[in-house]
py3Dmol code that shows the C-alpha trace and the ligand (Angstrom):
import py3Dmol

protein = """\
ATOM      1  CA  MET A   1     -62.806 131.541 135.972  1.00  0.00           C
ATOM      2  CA  THR A   2     -63.125 130.977 132.240  1.00  0.00           C
ATOM      3  CA  GLU A   3     -60.015 133.114 131.868  1.00  0.00           C
ATOM      4  CA  LEU A   4     -58.049 130.648 134.032  1.00  0.00           C
ATOM      5  CA  ASN A   5     -59.486 127.688 132.178  1.00  0.00           C
ATOM      6  CA  ALA A   6     -58.478 129.294 128.906  1.00  0.00           C
ATOM      7  CA  ILE A   7     -54.910 129.707 130.163  1.00  0.00           C
ATOM      8  CA  VAL A   8     -54.777 126.054 131.283  1.00  0.00           C
ATOM      9  CA  GLU A   9     -56.082 124.979 127.884  1.00  0.00           C
ATOM     10  CA  SER A  10     -53.578 127.095 125.979  1.00  0.00           C
ATOM     11  CA  ALA A  11     -50.771 125.692 128.199  1.00  0.00           C
ATOM     12  CA  ARG A  12     -51.877 122.134 127.375  1.00  0.00           C
ATOM     13  CA  ALA A  13     -51.979 123.016 123.661  1.00  0.00           C
ATOM     14  CA  ALA A  14     -48.523 124.606 123.786  1.00  0.00           C
ATOM     15  CA  PHE A  15     -47.073 121.595 125.649  1.00  0.00           C
ATOM     16  CA  SER A  16     -48.475 119.119 123.187  1.00  0.00           C
ATOM     17  CA  LEU A  17     -46.984 121.099 120.305  1.00  0.00           C
ATOM     18  CA  ALA A  18     -43.525 120.750 121.849  1.00  0.00           C
ATOM     19  CA  VAL A  19     -41.655 117.909 120.178  1.00  0.00           C
ATOM     20  CA  THR A  20     -38.319 118.231 121.969  1.00  0.00           C
ATOM     21  CA  PRO A  21     -37.517 118.754 125.685  1.00  0.00           C
ATOM     22  CA  ALA A  22     -36.118 122.197 124.741  1.00  0.00           C
ATOM     23  CA  ASP A  23     -39.430 123.179 123.071  1.00  0.00           C
ATOM     24  CA  LEU A  24     -41.229 122.069 126.192  1.00  0.00           C
ATOM     25  CA  GLU A  25     -39.028 124.140 128.535  1.00  0.00           C
ATOM     26  CA  ASN A  26     -39.683 127.220 126.370  1.00  0.00           C
ATOM     27  CA  ALA A  27     -43.414 126.569 126.526  1.00  0.00           C
ATOM     28  CA  LYS A  28     -43.222 126.148 130.300  1.00  0.00           C
ATOM     29  CA  ALA A  29     -41.527 129.554 130.654  1.00  0.00           C
ATOM     30  CA  GLN A  30     -44.460 131.215 128.898  1.00  0.00           C
ATOM     31  CA  PHE A  31     -46.758 130.064 131.700  1.00  0.00           C
ATOM     32  CA  LEU A  32     -44.766 129.346 134.816  1.00  0.00           C
ATOM     33  CA  GLY A  33     -41.583 131.371 134.223  1.00  0.00           C
ATOM     34  CA  LYS A  34     -40.685 134.687 135.946  1.00  0.00           C
ATOM     35  CA  THR A  35     -42.686 136.649 133.424  1.00  0.00           C
ATOM     36  CA  GLY A  36     -45.054 133.809 132.620  1.00  0.00           C
ATOM     37  CA  ARG A  37     -48.798 134.265 132.526  1.00  0.00           C
ATOM     38  CA  MET A  38     -49.505 132.518 135.835  1.00  0.00           C
ATOM     39  CA  THR A  39     -46.735 134.434 137.571  1.00  0.00           C
ATOM     40  CA  GLU A  40     -48.237 137.684 136.312  1.00  0.00           C
ATOM     41  CA  LEU A  41     -51.641 136.679 137.668  1.00  0.00           C
ATOM     42  CA  MET A  42     -50.129 135.911 141.073  1.00  0.00           C
ATOM     43  CA  LYS A  43     -48.485 139.344 141.077  1.00  0.00           C
ATOM     44  CA  GLY A  44     -51.933 140.917 140.481  1.00  0.00           C
ATOM     45  CA  LEU A  45     -53.260 139.396 143.756  1.00  0.00           C
ATOM     46  CA  GLY A  46     -51.592 142.136 145.806  1.00  0.00           C
ATOM     47  CA  ALA A  47     -54.189 144.686 144.726  1.00  0.00           C
ATOM     48  CA  LEU A  48     -57.159 142.613 145.953  1.00  0.00           C
ATOM     49  CA  SER A  49     -58.972 142.531 149.281  1.00  0.00           C
ATOM     50  CA  VAL A  50     -58.222 139.723 151.737  1.00  0.00           C
ATOM     51  CA  ASP A  51     -61.344 137.724 150.840  1.00  0.00           C
ATOM     52  CA  GLU A  52     -60.871 138.185 147.137  1.00  0.00           C
ATOM     53  CA  LYS A  53     -57.210 137.232 147.549  1.00  0.00           C
ATOM     54  CA  LYS A  54     -58.232 133.946 149.174  1.00  0.00           C
ATOM     55  CA  SER A  55     -60.660 132.769 146.551  1.00  0.00           C
ATOM     56  CA  ARG A  56     -58.730 134.138 143.559  1.00  0.00           C
ATOM     57  CA  GLY A  57     -55.442 132.784 144.970  1.00  0.00           C
ATOM     58  CA  ALA A  58     -56.936 129.314 145.451  1.00  0.00           C
ATOM     59  CA  ALA A  59     -58.309 129.309 141.894  1.00  0.00           C
ATOM     60  CA  ILE A  60     -54.987 130.438 140.435  1.00  0.00           C
ATOM     61  CA  ASN A  61     -53.213 127.729 142.427  1.00  0.00           C
ATOM     62  CA  LEU A  62     -55.531 125.042 141.067  1.00  0.00           C
ATOM     63  CA  SER A  63     -54.853 126.195 137.522  1.00  0.00           C
ATOM     64  CA  LYS A  64     -51.143 126.293 138.205  1.00  0.00           C
ATOM     65  CA  GLN A  65     -51.286 122.699 139.464  1.00  0.00           C
ATOM     66  CA  ALA A  66     -53.224 121.695 136.371  1.00  0.00           C
ATOM     67  CA  ILE A  67     -50.550 123.289 134.183  1.00  0.00           C
ATOM     68  CA  GLU A  68     -47.766 121.577 136.164  1.00  0.00           C
ATOM     69  CA  ALA A  69     -49.512 118.234 135.838  1.00  0.00           C
ATOM     70  CA  ALA A  70     -49.838 118.770 132.062  1.00  0.00           C
ATOM     71  CA  LEU A  71     -46.148 119.662 131.950  1.00  0.00           C
ATOM     72  CA  THR A  72     -45.103 116.537 133.859  1.00  0.00           C
ATOM     73  CA  GLU A  73     -47.273 114.379 131.641  1.00  0.00           C
ATOM     74  CA  ARG A  74     -45.771 115.883 128.464  1.00  0.00           C
ATOM     75  CA  ARG A  75     -42.239 115.505 129.822  1.00  0.00           C
ATOM     76  CA  ALA A  76     -42.828 111.834 130.441  1.00  0.00           C
ATOM     77  CA  ALA A  77     -44.347 111.401 126.963  1.00  0.00           C
ATOM     78  CA  LEU A  78     -41.376 113.132 125.317  1.00  0.00           C
ATOM     79  CA  ALA A  79     -38.880 111.063 127.312  1.00  0.00           C
ATOM     80  CA  LEU A  80     -40.660 107.900 126.282  1.00  0.00           C
ATOM     81  CA  ALA A  81     -40.700 108.962 122.608  1.00  0.00           C
ATOM     82  CA  GLU A  82     -37.002 109.750 122.814  1.00  0.00           C
ATOM     83  CA  LEU A  83     -36.288 106.337 124.319  1.00  0.00           C
ATOM     84  CA  GLU A  84     -38.258 104.661 121.546  1.00  0.00           C
ATOM     85  CA  VAL A  85     -36.304 106.485 118.840  1.00  0.00           C
ATOM     86  CA  GLN A  86     -33.068 105.484 120.524  1.00  0.00           C
ATOM     87  CA  LEU A  87     -34.106 101.851 120.865  1.00  0.00           C
ATOM     88  CA  LYS A  88     -35.151 101.732 117.234  1.00  0.00           C
ATOM     89  CA  ALA A  89     -31.843 103.195 116.108  1.00  0.00           C
ATOM     90  CA  GLU A  90     -29.873 100.679 118.092  1.00  0.00           C
ATOM     91  CA  ALA A  91     -32.081  97.741 117.242  1.00  0.00           C
ATOM     92  CA  LEU A  92     -30.421  94.474 116.304  1.00  0.00           C
ATOM     93  CA  ASP A  93     -32.511  92.688 113.739  1.00  0.00           C
ATOM     94  CA  VAL A  94     -31.740  89.115 114.634  1.00  0.00           C
ATOM     95  CA  THR A  95     -33.812  87.883 111.688  1.00  0.00           C
ATOM     96  CA  LEU A  96     -31.538  89.544 109.107  1.00  0.00           C
ATOM     97  CA  ALA A  97     -29.734  86.883 107.046  1.00  0.00           C
ATOM     98  CA  GLY A  98     -26.020  86.725 107.803  1.00  0.00           C
ATOM     99  CA  ARG A  99     -23.471  87.952 105.306  1.00  0.00           C
ATOM    100  CA  LYS A 100     -21.729  84.847 104.008  1.00  0.00           C
ATOM    101  CA  ARG A 101     -18.046  84.857 103.422  1.00  0.00           C
ATOM    102  CA  GLY A 102     -17.501  82.778 100.291  1.00  0.00           C
ATOM    103  CA  MET A 103     -15.456  79.654 100.824  1.00  0.00           C
ATOM    104  CA  GLY A 104     -12.303  79.691  98.759  1.00  0.00           C
ATOM    105  CA  SER A 105     -11.297  76.615  96.842  1.00  0.00           C
ATOM    106  CA  LEU A 106      -8.355  75.212  94.953  1.00  0.00           C
ATOM    107  CA  HIS A 107      -7.909  76.119  91.308  1.00  0.00           C
ATOM    108  CA  PRO A 108      -8.717  73.211  88.961  1.00  0.00           C
ATOM    109  CA  VAL A 109      -5.095  73.087  87.818  1.00  0.00           C
ATOM    110  CA  SER A 110      -3.966  72.941  91.466  1.00  0.00           C
ATOM    111  CA  LEU A 111      -6.432  70.113  92.017  1.00  0.00           C
ATOM    112  CA  SER A 112      -4.822  68.263  89.099  1.00  0.00           C
ATOM    113  CA  MET A 113      -1.324  68.944  90.396  1.00  0.00           C
ATOM    114  CA  GLU A 114      -2.250  67.557  93.804  1.00  0.00           C
ATOM    115  CA  ARG A 115      -3.775  64.529  92.170  1.00  0.00           C
ATOM    116  CA  ILE A 116      -0.741  63.943  89.951  1.00  0.00           C
ATOM    117  CA  GLU A 117       1.622  64.253  92.926  1.00  0.00           C
ATOM    118  CA  GLN A 118      -0.472  61.814  94.891  1.00  0.00           C
ATOM    119  CA  ILE A 119      -0.610  59.221  92.106  1.00  0.00           C
ATOM    120  CA  PHE A 120       3.107  59.341  91.327  1.00  0.00           C
ATOM    121  CA  GLY A 121       3.859  59.518  95.038  1.00  0.00           C
ATOM    122  CA  SER A 122       2.102  56.192  95.471  1.00  0.00           C
ATOM    123  CA  MET A 123       4.418  54.784  92.783  1.00  0.00           C
ATOM    124  CA  GLY A 124       7.494  55.867  94.719  1.00  0.00           C
ATOM    125  CA  PHE A 125       8.210  59.159  92.958  1.00  0.00           C
ATOM    126  CA  ASP A 126       9.643  62.080  94.892  1.00  0.00           C
ATOM    127  CA  VAL A 127       8.211  65.571  94.195  1.00  0.00           C
ATOM    128  CA  ALA A 128      10.712  68.333  93.389  1.00  0.00           C
ATOM    129  CA  ASP A 129      10.351  72.061  92.987  1.00  0.00           C
ATOM    130  CA  GLY A 130      12.685  74.451  91.192  1.00  0.00           C
ATOM    131  CA  PRO A 131      13.139  77.988  89.875  1.00  0.00           C
ATOM    132  CA  GLU A 132      10.977  79.496  87.146  1.00  0.00           C
ATOM    133  CA  ILE A 133      13.770  81.893  86.197  1.00  0.00           C
ATOM    134  CA  GLU A 134      16.397  79.605  84.749  1.00  0.00           C
ATOM    135  CA  ASN A 135      19.706  79.897  83.020  1.00  0.00           C
ATOM    136  CA  ASP A 136      20.528  78.605  79.587  1.00  0.00           C
ATOM    137  CA  TRP A 137      22.431  75.594  80.901  1.00  0.00           C
ATOM    138  CA  TYR A 138      19.554  73.966  82.779  1.00  0.00           C
ATOM    139  CA  ASN A 139      16.859  74.921  80.287  1.00  0.00           C
ATOM    140  CA  PHE A 140      18.804  74.012  77.122  1.00  0.00           C
ATOM    141  CA  GLY A 141      22.479  73.078  77.485  1.00  0.00           C
ATOM    142  CA  ALA A 142      22.196  70.216  79.958  1.00  0.00           C
ATOM    143  CA  LEU A 143      19.337  68.867  77.855  1.00  0.00           C
ATOM    144  CA  ASN A 144      21.491  68.554  74.741  1.00  0.00           C
ATOM    145  CA  PHE A 145      19.874  71.400  72.808  1.00  0.00           C
ATOM    146  CA  PRO A 146      22.227  72.537  70.025  1.00  0.00           C
ATOM    147  CA  GLU A 147      23.339  76.209  70.044  1.00  0.00           C
ATOM    148  CA  ASP A 148      21.119  77.068  67.089  1.00  0.00           C
ATOM    149  CA  HIS A 149      17.972  75.255  68.221  1.00  0.00           C
ATOM    150  CA  PRO A 150      14.846  77.317  67.339  1.00  0.00           C
ATOM    151  CA  ALA A 151      13.492  77.022  70.907  1.00  0.00           C
ATOM    152  CA  ARG A 152      16.342  79.298  71.978  1.00  0.00           C
ATOM    153  CA  ALA A 153      15.074  82.124  69.732  1.00  0.00           C
ATOM    154  CA  MET A 154      13.624  85.303  71.247  1.00  0.00           C
ATOM    155  CA  HIS A 155      10.244  84.721  69.626  1.00  0.00           C
ATOM    156  CA  ASP A 156       9.816  81.430  71.484  1.00  0.00           C
ATOM    157  CA  THR A 157      11.460  82.103  74.825  1.00  0.00           C
ATOM    158  CA  PHE A 158      11.042  84.973  77.296  1.00  0.00           C
ATOM    159  CA  TYR A 159      14.479  86.275  78.195  1.00  0.00           C
ATOM    160  CA  VAL A 160      14.954  88.347  81.334  1.00  0.00           C
ATOM    161  CA  GLU A 161      17.836  90.467  82.594  1.00  0.00           C
ATOM    162  CA  GLY A 162      21.254  88.985  83.023  1.00  0.00           C
ATOM    163  CA  GLY A 163      20.892  86.491  80.190  1.00  0.00           C
ATOM    164  CA  LYS A 164      18.410  84.463  82.226  1.00  0.00           C
ATOM    165  CA  LEU A 165      15.122  83.158  80.880  1.00  0.00           C
ATOM    166  CA  LEU A 166      11.717  81.972  82.032  1.00  0.00           C
ATOM    167  CA  ARG A 167      11.914  78.198  81.844  1.00  0.00           C
ATOM    168  CA  THR A 168      10.158  76.962  78.707  1.00  0.00           C
ATOM    169  CA  HIS A 169       9.518  73.536  80.218  1.00  0.00           C
ATOM    170  CA  THR A 170       9.987  71.643  83.485  1.00  0.00           C
ATOM    171  CA  SER A 171      12.796  69.561  81.939  1.00  0.00           C
ATOM    172  CA  PRO A 172      15.544  71.702  83.590  1.00  0.00           C
ATOM    173  CA  MET A 173      14.488  69.982  86.803  1.00  0.00           C
ATOM    174  CA  GLN A 174      15.938  66.727  85.439  1.00  0.00           C
ATOM    175  CA  ASN A 175      19.500  67.933  85.754  1.00  0.00           C
ATOM    176  CA  ARG A 176      18.891  70.001  88.921  1.00  0.00           C
ATOM    177  CA  TYR A 177      17.451  66.998  90.742  1.00  0.00           C
ATOM    178  CA  ALA A 178      19.739  64.300  89.316  1.00  0.00           C
ATOM    179  CA  VAL A 179      22.955  66.187  90.092  1.00  0.00           C
ATOM    180  CA  GLN A 180      21.896  66.577  93.738  1.00  0.00           C
ATOM    181  CA  HIS A 181      20.932  62.930  93.910  1.00  0.00           C
ATOM    182  CA  VAL A 182      24.271  61.824  92.493  1.00  0.00           C
ATOM    183  CA  LYS A 183      26.130  64.124  94.888  1.00  0.00           C
ATOM    184  CA  LYS A 184      24.277  62.645  97.838  1.00  0.00           C
ATOM    185  CA  HIS A 185      25.257  59.083  96.900  1.00  0.00           C
ATOM    186  CA  LYS A 186      28.701  59.825  95.467  1.00  0.00           C
ATOM    187  CA  ALA A 187      30.694  58.447  98.407  1.00  0.00           C
ATOM    188  CA  ALA A 188      28.792  55.176  98.489  1.00  0.00           C
ATOM    189  CA  MET A 189      29.022  54.887  94.719  1.00  0.00           C
ATOM    190  CA  SER A 190      32.778  55.355  94.625  1.00  0.00           C
ATOM    191  CA  ALA A 191      32.987  52.602  97.247  1.00  0.00           C
ATOM    192  CA  GLY A 192      31.256  50.368  94.707  1.00  0.00           C
ATOM    193  CA  ALA A 193      27.583  50.724  95.668  1.00  0.00           C
ATOM    194  CA  VAL A 194      24.893  51.022  93.033  1.00  0.00           C
ATOM    195  CA  MET A 195      23.089  54.367  93.036  1.00  0.00           C
ATOM    196  CA  PRO A 196      19.530  54.186  94.405  1.00  0.00           C
ATOM    197  CA  GLU A 197      17.164  54.889  91.520  1.00  0.00           C
ATOM    198  CA  ILE A 198      16.184  58.429  90.643  1.00  0.00           C
ATOM    199  CA  ARG A 199      12.424  58.602  90.647  1.00  0.00           C
ATOM    200  CA  VAL A 200      11.014  62.103  90.653  1.00  0.00           C
ATOM    201  CA  ILE A 201       8.295  64.325  89.286  1.00  0.00           C
ATOM    202  CA  ALA A 202       8.600  68.112  89.069  1.00  0.00           C
ATOM    203  CA  PRO A 203       5.343  70.023  88.656  1.00  0.00           C
ATOM    204  CA  GLY A 204       5.323  73.748  87.974  1.00  0.00           C
ATOM    205  CA  ARG A 205       4.819  76.820  85.854  1.00  0.00           C
ATOM    206  CA  THR A 206       6.435  77.192  82.457  1.00  0.00           C
ATOM    207  CA  TYR A 207       6.514  80.044  79.932  1.00  0.00           C
ATOM    208  CA  ARG A 208       6.533  80.488  76.190  1.00  0.00           C
ATOM    209  CA  VAL A 209       5.855  83.310  73.732  1.00  0.00           C
ATOM    210  CA  ASP A 210       2.540  81.845  72.682  1.00  0.00           C
ATOM    211  CA  SER A 211      -1.110  82.831  73.198  1.00  0.00           C
ATOM    212  CA  ASP A 212      -4.408  81.535  71.783  1.00  0.00           C
ATOM    213  CA  ALA A 213      -7.360  79.332  72.807  1.00  0.00           C
ATOM    214  CA  THR A 214      -5.075  76.367  73.492  1.00  0.00           C
ATOM    215  CA  HIS A 215      -1.829  78.170  74.396  1.00  0.00           C
ATOM    216  CA  SER A 216      -1.155  80.539  77.254  1.00  0.00           C
ATOM    217  CA  PRO A 217       2.167  82.380  77.785  1.00  0.00           C
ATOM    218  CA  MET A 218       2.199  80.796  81.236  1.00  0.00           C
ATOM    219  CA  PHE A 219       1.173  77.184  81.517  1.00  0.00           C
ATOM    220  CA  HIS A 220       1.820  74.150  83.684  1.00  0.00           C
ATOM    221  CA  GLN A 221       3.845  71.029  83.170  1.00  0.00           C
ATOM    222  CA  VAL A 222       4.813  68.030  85.192  1.00  0.00           C
ATOM    223  CA  GLU A 223       8.194  66.519  84.467  1.00  0.00           C
ATOM    224  CA  GLY A 224       8.954  62.906  85.278  1.00  0.00           C
ATOM    225  CA  LEU A 225      12.342  61.209  85.505  1.00  0.00           C
ATOM    226  CA  TRP A 226      13.226  57.614  86.333  1.00  0.00           C
ATOM    227  CA  ILE A 227      16.851  56.533  86.133  1.00  0.00           C
ATOM    228  CA  GLY A 228      18.332  53.235  87.233  1.00  0.00           C
ATOM    229  CA  GLN A 229      20.338  50.345  85.957  1.00  0.00           C
ATOM    230  CA  ASN A 230      17.528  48.538  84.324  1.00  0.00           C
ATOM    231  CA  VAL A 231      14.716  50.969  83.572  1.00  0.00           C
ATOM    232  CA  SER A 232      13.152  50.628  80.156  1.00  0.00           C
ATOM    233  CA  PHE A 233      10.437  51.917  77.852  1.00  0.00           C
ATOM    234  CA  LYS A 234       8.308  49.071  79.116  1.00  0.00           C
ATOM    235  CA  ASP A 235       8.414  50.651  82.584  1.00  0.00           C
ATOM    236  CA  LEU A 236       7.429  54.014  81.126  1.00  0.00           C
ATOM    237  CA  LYS A 237       4.487  52.396  79.420  1.00  0.00           C
ATOM    238  CA  VAL A 238       3.313  50.632  82.569  1.00  0.00           C
ATOM    239  CA  VAL A 239       3.746  53.688  84.785  1.00  0.00           C
ATOM    240  CA  PHE A 240       2.083  56.086  82.387  1.00  0.00           C
ATOM    241  CA  THR A 241      -0.804  53.742  81.651  1.00  0.00           C
ATOM    242  CA  ASP A 242      -1.408  53.255  85.365  1.00  0.00           C
ATOM    243  CA  PHE A 243      -1.225  56.975  85.875  1.00  0.00           C
ATOM    244  CA  CYS A 244      -3.832  57.692  83.174  1.00  0.00           C
ATOM    245  CA  HIS A 245      -6.202  55.050  84.473  1.00  0.00           C
ATOM    246  CA  THR A 246      -6.040  56.515  87.963  1.00  0.00           C
ATOM    247  CA  PHE A 247      -6.044  60.170  86.934  1.00  0.00           C
ATOM    248  CA  PHE A 248      -9.080  59.853  84.676  1.00  0.00           C
ATOM    249  CA  GLU A 249     -10.714  57.211  86.883  1.00  0.00           C
ATOM    250  CA  THR A 250     -11.292  54.844  83.972  1.00  0.00           C
ATOM    251  CA  LYS A 251      -9.592  51.881  82.397  1.00  0.00           C
ATOM    252  CA  ASP A 252     -11.639  52.462  79.277  1.00  0.00           C
ATOM    253  CA  LEU A 253      -8.753  54.327  77.698  1.00  0.00           C
ATOM    254  CA  GLU A 254      -6.028  53.481  75.138  1.00  0.00           C
ATOM    255  CA  LEU A 255      -2.484  54.830  75.022  1.00  0.00           C
ATOM    256  CA  ARG A 256      -0.362  55.350  71.930  1.00  0.00           C
ATOM    257  CA  PHE A 257       3.354  56.101  71.834  1.00  0.00           C
ATOM    258  CA  ARG A 258       3.899  58.067  68.639  1.00  0.00           C
ATOM    259  CA  PRO A 259       7.516  58.431  67.444  1.00  0.00           C
ATOM    260  CA  SER A 260       8.778  61.979  67.847  1.00  0.00           C
ATOM    261  CA  TYR A 261      11.934  63.960  68.445  1.00  0.00           C
ATOM    262  CA  PHE A 262      13.383  65.781  71.451  1.00  0.00           C
ATOM    263  CA  PRO A 263      17.087  66.620  71.833  1.00  0.00           C
ATOM    264  CA  PHE A 264      17.141  65.129  75.331  1.00  0.00           C
ATOM    265  CA  THR A 265      15.614  61.706  74.576  1.00  0.00           C
ATOM    266  CA  GLU A 266      16.435  58.948  72.148  1.00  0.00           C
ATOM    267  CA  PRO A 267      14.160  57.362  71.102  1.00  0.00           C
ATOM    268  CA  SER A 268      11.408  59.893  71.727  1.00  0.00           C
ATOM    269  CA  ALA A 269       7.645  59.560  71.694  1.00  0.00           C
ATOM    270  CA  GLU A 270       4.557  61.678  72.105  1.00  0.00           C
ATOM    271  CA  ILE A 271       2.023  60.008  74.354  1.00  0.00           C
ATOM    272  CA  ASP A 272      -1.549  60.165  73.055  1.00  0.00           C
ATOM    273  CA  ILE A 273      -4.599  58.867  74.853  1.00  0.00           C
ATOM    274  CA  GLN A 274      -7.993  57.868  73.501  1.00  0.00           C
ATOM    275  CA  PHE A 275     -11.120  57.450  75.613  1.00  0.00           C
ATOM    276  CA  GLN A 276     -13.235  54.517  74.487  1.00  0.00           C
ATOM    277  CA  SER A 277     -16.458  56.022  75.810  1.00  0.00           C
ATOM    278  CA  GLY A 278     -17.798  59.382  76.903  1.00  0.00           C
ATOM    279  CA  PRO A 279     -17.860  62.719  75.097  1.00  0.00           C
ATOM    280  CA  LEU A 280     -14.206  62.575  74.013  1.00  0.00           C
ATOM    281  CA  ALA A 281     -14.349  58.995  72.710  1.00  0.00           C
ATOM    282  CA  GLY A 282     -12.560  58.073  69.498  1.00  0.00           C
ATOM    283  CA  ARG A 283     -10.121  60.998  69.293  1.00  0.00           C
ATOM    284  CA  TRP A 284      -6.394  60.712  69.937  1.00  0.00           C
ATOM    285  CA  LEU A 285      -5.397  63.411  72.425  1.00  0.00           C
ATOM    286  CA  GLU A 286      -1.776  64.346  72.987  1.00  0.00           C
ATOM    287  CA  VAL A 287      -0.931  64.558  76.691  1.00  0.00           C
ATOM    288  CA  ALA A 288       2.854  64.247  77.045  1.00  0.00           C
ATOM    289  CA  GLY A 289       6.261  64.062  75.440  1.00  0.00           C
ATOM    290  CA  SER A 290       8.541  61.273  76.542  1.00  0.00           C
ATOM    291  CA  GLY A 291      11.517  59.149  75.735  1.00  0.00           C
ATOM    292  CA  GLN A 292      14.563  57.275  76.854  1.00  0.00           C
ATOM    293  CA  VAL A 293      16.933  59.793  78.377  1.00  0.00           C
ATOM    294  CA  HIS A 294      19.713  60.687  75.913  1.00  0.00           C
ATOM    295  CA  PRO A 295      23.185  59.389  76.927  1.00  0.00           C
ATOM    296  CA  ARG A 296      24.587  62.932  76.863  1.00  0.00           C
ATOM    297  CA  VAL A 297      21.885  64.062  79.301  1.00  0.00           C
ATOM    298  CA  VAL A 298      22.720  61.122  81.589  1.00  0.00           C
ATOM    299  CA  GLU A 299      26.365  62.121  81.373  1.00  0.00           C
ATOM    300  CA  ASN A 300      25.431  65.657  82.417  1.00  0.00           C
ATOM    301  CA  PHE A 301      23.853  64.142  85.545  1.00  0.00           C
ATOM    302  CA  GLY A 302      27.353  62.916  86.417  1.00  0.00           C
ATOM    303  CA  LEU A 303      26.494  59.316  85.598  1.00  0.00           C
ATOM    304  CA  ASP A 304      27.948  56.777  83.206  1.00  0.00           C
ATOM    305  CA  PRO A 305      25.381  56.264  80.419  1.00  0.00           C
ATOM    306  CA  GLU A 306      26.757  52.749  79.925  1.00  0.00           C
ATOM    307  CA  GLN A 307      25.631  51.926  83.439  1.00  0.00           C
ATOM    308  CA  TYR A 308      22.565  54.111  84.017  1.00  0.00           C
ATOM    309  CA  ILE A 309      19.567  54.401  81.773  1.00  0.00           C
ATOM    310  CA  GLY A 310      15.986  55.548  82.122  1.00  0.00           C
ATOM    311  CA  PHE A 311      13.146  57.562  80.771  1.00  0.00           C
ATOM    312  CA  ALA A 312      11.620  60.950  81.153  1.00  0.00           C
ATOM    313  CA  PHE A 313       8.313  62.546  80.325  1.00  0.00           C
ATOM    314  CA  GLY A 314       6.779  65.965  80.372  1.00  0.00           C
ATOM    315  CA  MET A 315       3.043  66.364  80.499  1.00  0.00           C
ATOM    316  CA  GLY A 316       0.826  69.358  79.976  1.00  0.00           C
ATOM    317  CA  ALA A 317      -1.010  69.773  83.264  1.00  0.00           C
ATOM    318  CA  ASP A 318      -3.493  72.293  81.872  1.00  0.00           C
ATOM    319  CA  ARG A 319      -4.330  69.947  79.029  1.00  0.00           C
ATOM    320  CA  LEU A 320      -4.879  67.049  81.432  1.00  0.00           C
ATOM    321  CA  THR A 321      -7.125  69.267  83.553  1.00  0.00           C
ATOM    322  CA  MET A 322      -9.167  70.324  80.522  1.00  0.00           C
ATOM    323  CA  LEU A 323      -9.660  66.690  79.545  1.00  0.00           C
ATOM    324  CA  ARG A 324     -10.562  65.612  83.052  1.00  0.00           C
ATOM    325  CA  TYR A 325     -13.183  68.319  83.588  1.00  0.00           C
ATOM    326  CA  GLY A 326     -14.340  68.811  79.984  1.00  0.00           C
ATOM    327  CA  VAL A 327     -13.126  72.423  79.761  1.00  0.00           C
ATOM    328  CA  ASN A 328     -12.733  73.536  76.148  1.00  0.00           C
ATOM    329  CA  ASP A 329     -10.941  76.877  76.439  1.00  0.00           C
ATOM    330  CA  LEU A 330      -7.596  77.064  78.217  1.00  0.00           C
ATOM    331  CA  ARG A 331      -8.046  80.784  78.880  1.00  0.00           C
ATOM    332  CA  LEU A 332     -10.847  80.061  81.372  1.00  0.00           C
ATOM    333  CA  PHE A 333      -8.161  78.786  83.744  1.00  0.00           C
ATOM    334  CA  PHE A 334      -6.425  82.145  83.830  1.00  0.00           C
ATOM    335  CA  ASP A 335      -9.325  84.642  83.687  1.00  0.00           C
ATOM    336  CA  GLY A 336     -10.035  84.330  87.405  1.00  0.00           C
ATOM    337  CA  ASP A 337     -13.814  84.354  86.889  1.00  0.00           C
ATOM    338  CA  ILE A 338     -15.442  83.212  90.153  1.00  0.00           C
ATOM    339  CA  ARG A 339     -18.425  81.753  88.270  1.00  0.00           C
ATOM    340  CA  PHE A 340     -16.051  79.348  86.544  1.00  0.00           C
ATOM    341  CA  LEU A 341     -13.767  78.653  89.482  1.00  0.00           C
ATOM    342  CA  SER A 342     -16.539  78.009  92.018  1.00  0.00           C
ATOM    343  CA  GLN A 343     -17.642  75.004  89.990  1.00  0.00           C
ATOM    344  CA  PHE A 344     -14.589  73.122  91.258  1.00  0.00           C
ATOM    345  CA  GLN A 345     -15.392  73.528  94.971  1.00  0.00           C
TER     346      GLN A 345
END
"""
ligand_1 = """\
14
DAH
N 10.021 69.351 77.603
C 9.206 68.900 76.522
C 8.304 70.018 76.047
O 8.071 70.917 76.799
C 8.328 67.738 76.911
C 9.140 66.517 77.141
C 9.356 65.627 76.112
C 9.658 66.242 78.387
C 10.089 64.484 76.307
C 10.394 65.090 78.581
C 10.601 64.211 77.528
O 10.912 64.782 79.761
O 11.299 63.073 77.735
O 7.823 69.998 74.970
"""
view = py3Dmol.view(width=600, height=400)
view.addModel(protein, "pdb")
view.setStyle({"model": 0}, {"cartoon": {"style": "trace"}})
view.addModel(ligand_1, "xyz")
view.setStyle({"model": 1}, {"stick": {}})
view.zoomTo()
view.show()
């Protein structure tokens, strides 16, 4: 019987070496298959006497059962192992931190634009939008620029195909808006009515051939225009002072109107501001150009300059944003660096 025991033991050993179901089926064939060792032993029974057959047959059967039991046990173990591998592979680790999708936010200059629109909106100003590709008339002609004005030179202005140009300021919106306004009220005006005042701001992108720490070829301006029968420099001063107080959230701030020159205003002034406290205190900072709208510009609106008068201003929106947030290099606004931009969330 030790021979049978040895076969059972070697079957157990072979089964436990099998790591896949296919290995196990091969191992099974070696013992229980058609030419397997147990099958061969059974075949040998034929040559024995009846008594010997009985006892030998019973012993072989017991061994065969032992081998089958070992096989069943190993099958179950392999199936379980396979299930475990599968479960592990498909495991959902619910403790893994989620992947955050970064929240986008408005660009600091957009934040300023929104703020400017809101402040002027509360003072009764409409907000107008216009083309960045302009023609010479709106950008220069309607604004009383002489033919030979240096701003019209190629080294200051980007010209594009068809004699058009990238607007060098938001001032072309003065004529675009005013002409529409006049058209809208023309009938009533010819029947003797007074034109409702023009009160508008026009924020947007502007372009010049210029690039350094404080100049970018693309920058932002906000134009303002207020035309009526009795609008004066005093009104400009009040409106702009109010605007600065609200925009910078402080009344601790002085304004200075410094005489200047623009072809489209007469008289003209640069508007400087000075904070009385804080890190920028004591320095005059230029924030806008302004003036009383030139009679020829008013005429180009389709209005009689003897009857209608007003003022205009153009402010640097990037400059205002730098002052508001304490940013010292204009180029940071246009680099698109998330580390900078996310600070304005
Ligand atoms: N357009 C001028 C510039 O870009 C700024 C300006 C000055 C606008 C005076 C105005 C104004 O409306 O009245 O330099």
